[in-house]
N, C-alpha and C positions, 0 to 999 in steps of 0.2 A: 439727603437731609436738607439740601438747599431748596429743593422743590417743596418739601413740607413746610419749611419756614416761609416760603413765598405764599403758599396756600393759606397758612395761618395769618400772615400779614394782610392778605387780601380779604380774609374773613373778618379780621378785626377792622379793616378799613371799611368794609361793607357795613359792619355794625355801626361804626362811627358815623358813616354817611347816613345810615337810617336814623341814627339818633338826632342828628342836627338837620336832617331834611325836612322834618315836620315843621320846625320854625321857619325854614326857608319857604316852605309851601304857604304857610300862613302869611309870611312877608310878601310872597308873590301875589297872594290874594289881595293884600292891602294896596300894593303898587303893581298893577297888572302889566304895565308897560315899562320899557326902558332897560338900560344895562344894570340897574339896581337889583334885578331879579337874580343875577349870578353872584353877586357879592353878599356874603352873609353879614349880618350885624354882629358886632362884638359881643353884645349881650346874649346873642343866640349861639355864637361860635364857642364861647368859653364853656358853657354847660355841655355842648356836644363833644368838645375836646376832652373834658373831664370824664364823660361817659366812655369815650373811646379808650382813654388811658386805663380806666377801671376794668373795662372788658379785656383789654390787652393784658393787664396784670393777672386777671383771673385765668385767662386762657394760658398764659405762660406758666403759671403756678400749677394749675390743675390739669390742663389738657396737654400742654407741650411735653412734659416728661413721659406721659403714657404713649403719646404719639412717637416720641423718640425711641422709647423702649420697643414699641411695636415695629418700628422701622428697623431697629437693630436686630430684632428677632427674625424679621423677614429677610434681612440681608444675610444673617447667619444661616438661615434655612436655605437661601438661594446658593450661598457659598458651599454649604454642605451637599446640596444636590449636585452642584457642579463638580465637587470633589468626588462624589459617588459615581457620577457619570464618567469622569476621567478614569477612576479606578476600574469601573466596569469595562471601559474601552481598552485599558491596558490588559485586563484579564482576558478579554475576548481576543486581543491580538496574540497573547501568549498561548491561548488555547488553539488558535488557528495555526501558529507555528508548531505547536505540539502535534496537532493532527497532520500537518504537512510532513513533519519528520516521521510520524508513524506510518503514513502512506508510503513515503520513500523507503522506509525500512521494510515495509511489507513487499514493495516491488523488488527490493534486493533479495529478500528471502524467497520470493517466487522465482526469481531468476536463478538463485542458487539451487532450489529444488528441481527446476527444469534441467539445469546443467547436470545435477547429480543423477536425475532419472535417465538422461541421455547417456551418461557415462555407464550407469549400471546396465542399461539396455545394450550398449555396445559390448560390455564385458560378457553379458549373457549370450549375445550373438556370437562372440568369439569362442566362448566355451562350447556352445552348441555346434558351431562349425568344426572346432577341434575334435569334439566327441564324434561327430559324423565322419570326419576324416579318419579317425582311429578305427571306428567301426567298419568303415569301407575298406581300410587297409587290412583289418583282421579278416573280413569276408574274402578279400582278394587273396590273402595269404592262405586261408583255409581252402579256397578254390584251387590255388596252385598246388597245395599239399594233396588235395583230393585228386587232382589231375595227375600229379607225379605218382601218387599211390596206384591209381588205376593204370597208368602207363607201365609202372613197374610190374603190377600184377599181370597186365596183358603180355608184357615181355616174358615173364616167367612162364605163363601159359603157352605163349608162342614158342619159347625155347623148348618146353616140354614136348610140344607137338612136333617141333622140328627134330628133336632127338628121336622121338618115336618113329618119325618118318624116315630119318636118316638110318636108324637101325634097320628098319624094314627094307630100305633101299640097299643098304650095305649087305644085308643077309642075302638079298637076291643077286647082287653083283658078285660078292666074294664066295657066297655059298655058305655051307654049314661048318666051315673050318673053325670059325670063332664062336665062342659061346655068346649067349645073349648079354651077359654082364660085360664081357669084353667089348662087344659091339657098342654097348651103351657108353662105356668109358671112352672109347675111341671117338664117338660122335660128340660127347660133351667136351672132350679136349679140342676137337676141331672147332666147335662153336665158340669155345673160350678164346681160341686163337683168332677166329674171324671177328668176334665181338670186341676184342681188345682195342683196335683202332677207334671204334665208336666211343668207347669209354674214355679214351685219351682226348677225343674231341670235346 
């Protein structure tokens, strides 16, 4: 507002100077030399002062209020723009914080997902290993069972062969005094007595 007042005063002063400069010029033409050129005559100064005051009054009544109103509106607009800029700055800062927190949360979620995936993979690995070990144990047990079964079968077949062979040998050594059934029972008894220590082992 002070700048505007100064500008208006300068404008009014310029108008007043213009109003009384004409008589001064005419005075200067009358006395072309000397310090009297710079000093206005009272008769010329009074009308110029009156014109200056009239112009100043007209400007202060008609122009000054609209200038003040315009300056106030401009100041209000500038203040409004500054407030809006400050609000936008605060909102931008809040959005940046929100984005940073979301990014941090996304990192935490990603870490949690990775940790969960590792844990699940480890559990699956453990389950697969346990299943493979169980299957291997079952296969080994079946193989042992098959071997035992084959061994038992071979023993039975061998025992039968040995009995037949023993009967045949006994019949040749002893002769025909014993019947074939008696010879077989005798051989089986002998084999049972011979095989007993193996079974105890």
